[in-house]
C-alpha positions in Angstrom: 95.6 101.5 102.7 96.8 103.2 99.6 99.2 100.4 98.4 98.2 96.8 97.6 100.5 93.9 97.3 99.1 91.7 94.5 100.6 88.2 94.4 100.1 84.6 93.8 100.5 82.3 96.8 100.3 78.7 97.8 98.9 77.1 100.9 99.2 73.5 102.0 96.8 71.4 104.1 99.1 69.0 105.8 97.5 65.8 107.1 99.0 62.8 108.9 98.3 59.6 107.2 97.0 57.6 110.2 95.7 59.7 113.0 93.3 62.3 111.5 95.3 65.4 112.4 95.9 68.6 110.4 98.9 70.9 111.0 98.0 74.5 111.8 100.0 77.6 112.7 98.8 80.0 115.4 99.3 83.6 114.4 98.3 87.2 115.0 98.8 90.5 113.2 101.8 92.3 114.7 100.7 95.6 113.3 97.2 95.4 114.7 96.9 93.7 118.1 93.2 94.6 118.2 92.5 91.8 115.7 91.8 88.4 117.1 94.4 85.7 116.5 93.8 82.8 114.1 95.1 79.4 113.0 96.2 78.9 109.5 97.6 76.4 107.1 101.2 77.0 106.1 101.7 79.1 103.0 103.1 82.1 101.3 104.0 83.9 98.1 105.1 82.0 95.0 108.6 83.0 94.1 109.7 83.6 90.5 110.2 80.3 88.7 108.3 78.2 91.3 105.1 76.3 90.7 102.6 76.2 93.5 103.6 72.7 94.6 107.2 73.7 95.0 106.1 76.7 97.0 103.9 74.5 99.3 107.0 72.3 100.0 109.2 75.3 100.6 106.6 76.9 103.0 106.4 73.6 105.0 110.1 73.8 105.6 110.2 77.5 106.3 107.2 77.6 108.6 107.4 74.1 110.2 110.8 72.6 109.5 109.1 69.7 107.7 111.1 68.2 104.8 109.5 64.8 104.5 106.0 65.3 103.2 104.3 64.1 100.1 102.8 67.2 98.4 99.7 66.3 96.4 97.7 68.2 93.9 96.1 71.6 94.1 92.7 70.8 95.6 91.3 74.3 96.0 91.8 77.9 95.0 90.7 81.2 96.5 91.0 84.9 95.8 91.4 86.8 99.1 92.0 90.4 100.1 93.2 91.2 103.6 95.3 93.6 105.7 98.3 92.1 107.5 101.4 93.7 109.0 100.4 97.1 107.8 100.0 96.0 104.2 97.0 95.3 102.0 97.1 92.0 100.1 95.2 91.0 97.1 96.1 87.3 96.7 95.3 84.4 94.4 96.0 81.2 96.3 96.4 77.6 95.2 95.8 75.2 98.1 97.6 71.8 98.0 97.1 68.8 100.1 100.1 67.0 101.6 100.7 64.1 103.9 103.3 62.9 106.4 103.6 59.3 107.6 104.3 60.4 111.2 103.6 63.7 112.9 106.8 65.4 114.0 106.8 65.8 117.8 107.5 69.5 117.4 107.5 72.0 114.5 110.5 74.1 114.2 110.3 76.9 111.7 113.5 77.2 109.6 113.1 80.4 107.6 110.5 82.8 108.8 110.7 86.3 107.5 110.6 89.1 110.1 106.9 89.8 109.7 106.1 86.1 109.9 108.3 85.7 113.0 106.5 88.6 114.6 103.1 87.0 113.8 104.0 83.5 114.9 102.5 82.4 118.2 103.0 78.6 117.8 101.7 75.6 116.0 100.1 72.3 116.6 98.6 69.2 115.1 94.8 69.6 115.5 92.6 66.5 115.6 90.4 67.1 112.5 87.2 66.4 114.4 88.2 68.9 117.2 89.1 71.6 114.7 85.8 71.1 112.8 83.8 71.4 116.0 85.6 74.5 117.2 84.7 78.1 116.5 88.3 79.4 116.3 89.2 81.6 113.3 91.0 79.6 110.6 92.6 80.4 107.3 91.5 79.6 104.7 88.3 80.8 106.2 86.4 78.0 104.4 88.9 75.3 105.5 86.2 73.5 107.4 84.3 72.8 104.1 87.5 71.3 102.6 88.8 69.2 105.4 86.2 66.4 105.4 86.7 65.9 101.7 90.5 65.6 102.0 90.4 63.3 105.1 88.0 61.0 103.2 90.7 60.5 100.6 88.3 61.4 97.8 90.3 64.3 96.3 88.4 66.6 94.0 89.1 66.2 90.3 89.1 69.9 89.9 90.1 72.5 92.5 87.2 73.7 94.7 86.7 77.5 94.8 87.1 78.5 98.5 86.9 82.3 97.9 85.1 83.7 100.9 81.9 85.7 100.5 82.6 89.5 100.2 80.9 90.2 103.5 83.1 87.8 105.5 85.6 89.6 107.7 89.2 88.2 107.7 89.8 87.0 111.0 
């Protein structure tokens, strides 16, 4: 790829307060169906004038239709490079934690861009223990390291660097 999209982005690890579930979006690359599919936390590019917490809340609405969530602090950062939708991304991400009191029965995206809509397979609330025990591809790729910390309620005082090793292949 000759052209790289460099951007700042935010992701959000959305947890329910009582049942030990995390919200994940199931996606695939519409420009490369040979890639395996993956499960990811909601997220996207930070718009001009937004901070990462505002982006996290906007992305929850756009990608899941969730408007009633408490967005907490940035708990992790990562720098990732990946190919998606025929584009090459070089992305600095801030990962926030957020909580809902009750899991919505169904997620209904409210503002997917065309590329996101083509990539979207579905979504679900994963029991954290089940997700941790699985071998499915997840984004962030080091999410399994972060989840136990967030579920324990002991949020890090400084964001944890989740930048994947250079030899790790995105999903």
